[in-house]
C-alpha positions in Angstrom: -15.9 40.0 9.5 -14.6 43.8 9.0 -11.8 43.0 11.4 -10.7 40.4 9.4 -10.7 42.2 6.1 -9.2 45.2 7.8 -6.2 42.6 9.0 -6.4 41.2 4.9 -5.6 44.2 3.8 -3.0 45.4 5.9 -1.2 41.8 5.3 -1.3 42.7 1.3 -0.2 46.1 1.9 2.8 44.2 3.3 3.1 41.6 0.7 3.5 44.7 -2.1 6.0 46.3 -0.2 7.8 42.7 -0.4 7.5 42.5 -4.4 8.8 45.7 -4.8 12.2 45.0 -2.8 14.2 43.9 -5.7 16.3 41.8 -3.1 13.3 39.2 -3.0 13.6 38.9 -6.8 17.1 37.2 -6.3 15.2 34.3 -4.4 12.9 32.8 -7.0 11.2 30.4 -4.4 10.4 33.4 -2.1 9.4 35.5 -5.0 6.9 33.3 -6.2 5.3 31.7 -2.9 5.0 36.2 -2.0 3.4 36.6 -5.3 1.2 33.5 -5.0 0.3 34.6 -1.6 -0.3 38.3 -2.8 -2.4 37.2 -5.9 -4.4 35.2 -3.5 -5.1 37.7 -1.2 -6.1 40.0 -4.2 -8.7 38.1 -5.4 -10.3 37.7 -1.8 -10.5 41.4 -1.1 -12.2 42.1 -4.3 -14.6 39.7 -2.7 -14.8 42.0 0.4 -14.9 44.9 -1.6 -18.1 43.9 -3.1 -19.4 42.2 0.3 -18.8 45.8 2.0 -20.5 47.8 -0.8 -23.6 45.4 -0.2 -23.8 45.7 3.7 -23.9 49.6 3.0 -26.3 49.2 0.3 -29.0 47.6 2.4 -27.9 49.3 5.5 -29.4 52.6 3.5 -32.2 51.0 2.4 -33.4 49.5 5.8 -32.6 53.3 7.3 -34.7 54.9 4.5 -37.6 52.6 5.1 -37.6 53.7 8.8 -36.7 57.5 8.3 -38.6 57.9 4.6 -42.2 59.2 3.9 -42.3 59.6 0.5 -44.6 56.9 -1.0 -42.7 56.4 -4.4 -39.5 56.3 -2.4 -40.5 53.5 -0.3 -41.8 51.7 -2.6 -38.9 51.9 -4.6 -36.9 51.0 -1.9 -39.0 47.9 -1.0 -39.0 47.0 -4.5 -35.0 47.0 -4.6 -34.6 45.9 -0.9 -35.1 41.7 -1.7 -32.4 41.7 -4.6 -30.1 43.4 -2.6 -30.3 41.1 0.6 -30.1 38.0 -1.5 -26.8 39.4 -3.2 -25.4 40.2 0.4 -26.1 37.1 1.5 -24.3 35.5 -1.4 -21.7 37.6 -1.1 -21.0 36.6 2.3 -21.1 33.2 1.9 -18.8 33.4 -1.3 -16.5 35.7 1.7 -17.1 32.9 4.0 -15.6 30.3 1.5 -12.8 32.6 0.4 -11.0 33.1 4.2 -11.2 29.5 4.7 -7.6 28.3 5.3 -5.8 27.3 1.8 -4.0 24.1 1.5 -0.3 25.6 0.9 0.2 22.4 -1.5 -2.9 23.4 -4.0 -0.5 26.1 -5.6 2.2 23.4 -6.2 2.4 21.8 -9.7 1.5 18.5 -10.1 2.7 14.7 -11.3 -0.3 13.2 -13.3 0.1 9.1 -13.4 -2.6 7.2 -15.6 -2.5 3.6 -15.0 -4.7 0.6 -16.8 -6.7 -1.1 -14.7 -9.1 -4.3 -15.1 -10.2 -4.6 -18.7 -7.0 -5.9 -20.5 -6.2 -4.2 -23.9 -9.6 -2.1 -23.8 -8.2 -0.4 -19.9 -4.7 0.6 -21.9 -6.9 2.2 -24.9 -8.9 4.3 -22.3 -6.0 5.2 -20.2 -4.1 6.8 -23.4 -7.8 8.5 -24.1 -7.7 9.9 -20.1 -4.2 11.1 -20.6 -5.3 12.7 -23.7 -8.1 14.3 -22.0 -6.0 15.9 -19.4 -3.3 16.9 -21.7 -6.0 18.8 -23.6 -7.4 20.0 -20.4 -4.0 21.7 -19.5 -3.6 23.4 -22.8 -6.9 25.0 -22.6 -5.7 26.3 -19.0 -2.2 27.2 -20.8 -0.5 24.9 -18.4 2.9 23.4 -19.3 2.9 19.3 -19.7 5.7 17.3 -19.8 6.1 13.6 -20.4 7.9 11.7 -18.1 7.2 8.3 -18.9 5.0 6.1 -20.6 4.9 2.0 -21.2 2.4 1.3 -24.2 0.2 -1.3 -24.1 0.6 -4.8 -26.1 -2.1 -3.8 -28.2 -2.2 0.2 -28.5 -2.8 2.1 -25.9 -0.6 2.6 -22.4 0.0 0.3 -19.6 0.7 3.4 -17.4 1.8 7.2 -18.3 3.1 10.2 -16.3 3.5 13.7 -16.5 4.2 16.7 -15.2 1.9 19.5 -15.6 2.8 23.1 -14.5 1.3 25.9 -14.0 -1.3 28.4 -11.8 -2.9 26.5 -8.9 -2.1 22.9 -11.1 -2.6 20.2 -8.1 -5.3 22.6 -6.4 -7.3 21.8 -9.0 -6.4 18.6 -10.2 -5.7 16.5 -6.7 -9.4 15.5 -6.8 -8.7 13.8 -9.8 -7.3 10.5 -8.2 -9.3 7.5 -8.1 -10.9 5.2 -10.4 -12.0 5.9 -13.7 -14.9 3.7 -15.3 -15.7 3.4 -19.3 -18.5 1.5 -20.5 -18.5 1.0 -24.4 -18.4 -1.0 -26.8 -14.7 -1.8 -28.0 -13.4 -2.0 -31.5 -12.5 -5.4 -31.3 -16.1 -6.4 -30.0 -17.5 -8.3 -32.9 -21.0 -9.0 -30.7 -21.7 -5.2 -29.8 -21.9 -6.0 -26.4 -20.7 -3.2 -23.9 -17.6 -4.0 -22.1 -16.6 -2.0 -18.6 -13.0 -1.6 -18.0 -11.4 0.9 -15.7 -7.8 3.1 -15.2 -6.2 4.3 -12.1 -5.2 8.5 -12.1 -3.1 9.5 -9.2 -2.2 13.0 -9.1 1.0 14.1 -6.5 2.1 18.0 -5.3 5.6 18.0 -7.7 8.1 18.3 -4.9 10.8 21.0 -5.0 14.9 19.6 -4.1 14.4 21.4 -0.7 10.5 19.8 0.2 12.4 16.4 0.6 15.9 15.8 1.4 17.7 12.4 -0.4 20.7 11.1 1.0 23.3 9.4 -1.4 23.4 6.1 0.4 19.4 5.9 0.3 19.1 5.2 -3.5 20.1 2.1 -5.9 20.4 3.5 -9.5 20.4 0.8 -11.9 21.1 1.9 -15.8 19.8 -0.2 -18.5 18.9 -0.3 -22.4 15.4 0.9 -23.0 12.7 -1.0 -25.2 10.5 0.3 -27.8 10.1 3.3 -29.5 12.6 6.5 -29.2 15.1 6.0 -32.0 18.1 4.0 -33.0 20.1 5.1 -30.3 17.5 4.5 -27.4 17.9 1.1 -27.7 21.9 0.7 -28.0 22.6 2.7 -25.3 22.3 2.2 -21.3 20.0 5.2 -21.5 17.1 4.0 -19.2 17.3 4.9 -15.4 15.7 2.5 -12.8 16.3 4.1 -9.4 15.0 2.7 -6.0 14.6 4.5 -2.6 15.9 2.1 -0.2 14.7 3.3 2.7 11.0 3.5 1.3 11.0 0.9 -1.5 9.7 3.1 -3.6 11.0 2.4 -7.5 10.5 4.5 -10.4 11.6 4.0 -13.8 12.3 6.6 -17.1 13.6 5.8 -20.5 11.8 8.1 -22.6 14.8 10.6 -23.4 17.6 9.4 -25.2 20.0 10.5 -22.5 20.8 8.7 -19.4 21.1 12.4 -17.4 17.7 13.9 -18.7 16.5 10.4 -17.7 17.8 10.4 -14.1 16.8 13.9 -13.4 13.0 12.9 -14.4 13.2 10.1 -12.3 14.3 12.1 -9.5 11.5 14.5 -9.8 8.9 11.9 -9.7 10.5 10.1 -7.0 10.6 13.4 -4.7 6.9 14.0 -5.4 6.6 10.4 -4.4 8.0 11.0 -1.1 6.8 14.4 -0.5 3.2 12.9 -1.2 4.1 10.0 1.5 5.2 12.9 4.0 2.0 15.2 3.6 0.1 11.8 4.0 1.9 10.9 7.2 0.7 13.9 8.5 -2.4 14.0 8.0 -3.9 10.2 8.2 -7.3 11.5 7.1 -5.9 12.5 3.5 -3.9 9.2 3.3 -7.1 7.2 3.8 -9.0 9.1 1.4 -6.5 9.2 -1.1 -6.3 5.2 -0.7 -10.1 4.9 -0.7 -9.6 7.4 -4.0 -7.0 5.5 -6.3 -8.0 1.9 -4.4 -6.6 -1.2 -6.5 -8.0 -0.2 -10.2 -10.8 -2.4 -9.8 -14.0 -1.3 -11.6 -16.2 -1.5 -8.6 -14.4 1.2 -6.4 -15.0 4.5 -8.9 -15.4 7.9 -8.7 -15.9 8.7 -12.3 -18.1 6.7 -15.1 -17.5 7.5 -18.3 -20.7 5.8 -20.7 -20.1 6.3 -24.5 -23.4 4.6 -25.7 -25.3 7.0 -23.2 -22.8 10.1 -24.1 -23.4 9.9 -20.0 -20.3 11.1 -17.3 -20.9 10.8 -13.7 -18.9 11.8 -10.9 -20.3 9.6 -8.1 -18.7 11.5 -5.4 -20.9 14.6 -5.6 -23.7 13.0 -7.7 -22.9 14.9 -10.6 -24.1 13.9 -14.3 -23.9 15.3 -17.7 -24.4 14.2 -21.0 -21.5 16.1 -22.9 -18.9 13.1 -22.9 -17.6 14.0 -26.4 -16.6 17.5 -25.3 -15.1 16.3 -21.7 -13.3 13.7 -23.7 -11.4 16.5 -25.8 -10.4 18.0 -22.4 -14.0 20.5 -21.7 -13.4 19.8 -17.9 -14.0 23.0 -16.2 -17.9 22.5 -15.6 -16.6 18.9 -13.5 -13.7 20.6 -12.1 -15.8 23.8 -11.1 -18.3 21.6 -9.4 -16.0 19.2 -7.1 -14.4 22.5 -6.1 -17.4 24.2 -4.9 -18.3 20.6 -3.4 -14.9 20.5 -1.2 -15.2 23.7 -0.3 -18.7 23.7 1.1 -17.6 20.5 3.0 -14.6 22.3 4.5 -17.0 25.0 5.3 -19.6 22.7 7.4 -16.7 21.4 9.0 -15.2 24.4 10.2 -18.5 25.4 11.3 -18.7 22.7 13.5 -15.4 23.1 14.9 -16.6 26.6 15.7 -20.1 25.5 17.5 
């Protein structure tokens, strides 16, 4: 462990030297990558410093038990040692987790897509509420959110809506939100007071840079048409809406929220690049591809990762067995407890796999 920490300190010092090089700033992508790696190493080394201090403390206490004869001092050491050993074990576990290989995509920005699943109008209403929940969560973390595309429901809510979410570690935190989210409540239109069950799907994709995905002009079919729905007079009188079809894969992306055809095309291309990047990542990792399909599923109520039970104010994440009774706060974007629990669970899974591979 100590040899690893020495190498990490050397690497951190090398990154600091790179960051002080004026030429690095000229390469924005490289500067961002180096800055993120340095920040991550700084966090890991803070844990390492705490672990090393506790190692010395425990070693010192044990040496005193072997060499000291003063009864009062020995009694004090025996009283303090169990707490120090417990803190050392916790710090060692935390450091072991921090040293696990990181997915480089975790530092990316993300495309967040929410779609109404089974449940008709109620699903569309819930899709809008789920999307608002994530926007509020992003605002709490001071992330930037840009609306990309929205299709309104026939009786309110949204059939589908997508955002670009940008900030520190966005994809790494939001990626586990992908899946079917089920809601149980009495709809406003229900005259008999019966509880209905509806569902929406959430998909979180890593946002792609232009350098990540090369798209040839001949690979695209671009159609323009008049937008429909709200957006101002010019939206409905000009061919501002854009639909892009990626011919090799059949992926179709459309955007009509902007009055400018150029802006709509730019947003649609951003979403297309992200979907192609996600496909490339999934193709390289068949296990992740299978997991994503199982998480998102078809939008059926039974294939759920989450349940939002409004009558009981109960929120349940079925993957990790987490249940909390603060649904109102969660719908206002207070997702920190949930996100942290999922992160901890995933890290523990990765750690267990790492130990199994090394056995």
